[in-house]
C-alpha positions, 0 to 999 in steps of 0.5 A: 910256934917258937920256944927259944932255948935261951929263955926260961919259962914258968908254968903260967906261960911267962918267959924270962931272958937273963942278962947278968942281974937283969931279967927281961919278962914277957909271955910265950908265943903259946900264951899269946896264941891262946889269948888271941888279939891282945888289946891292953897290958896293965903293968906296975910302975918302975920300982915295984918289987916282984915276988916269984909266982905272984901276980904283977899285972894283967893282959887283956885280949878280945876273949879274956883277961889274964893275970901275969905272974913274976918268974923271979923276985926282984925290982922292976927297972923298966917297962915296955912303953910301946905296949901302951899304944901298941899292945898287939906287939905281944901277938906279933913278936912275943919274944922281942918287941913284945917284952913287958918288964925288965927286972933286977933279979934279987935271987938268982937261985929262983931261976933253977925252979923255972922250965927250960924250953924242952920242958915247957914245950912238953907241958903245953903239948907242943913237942 
């Protein structure tokens, strides 16, 4: 199981990779493993405003449907269109090909409230 150190994590199992004012968001390797085979990802439209900690979409697996929560506030500037036809990419490659949205971050200070890789690993009991 992977916990890339350059990412920030939420207690709800999302990750964010920050590049300047843009954050790339997805779910963690741990989360996709717990969900099982992902069959559908529902995401809002480009231009949607996100609020940190609020639901922004859902991910459906064979076993369950789970909400997706915004790690930071901002505006969605891009969706991963690959997930429409190939949602299983989330299982195979959660940190690269399986990203979900790109967000223009509106408040960088919110990043301070997220977990680093070591704290997230500790939280999920994988240390």
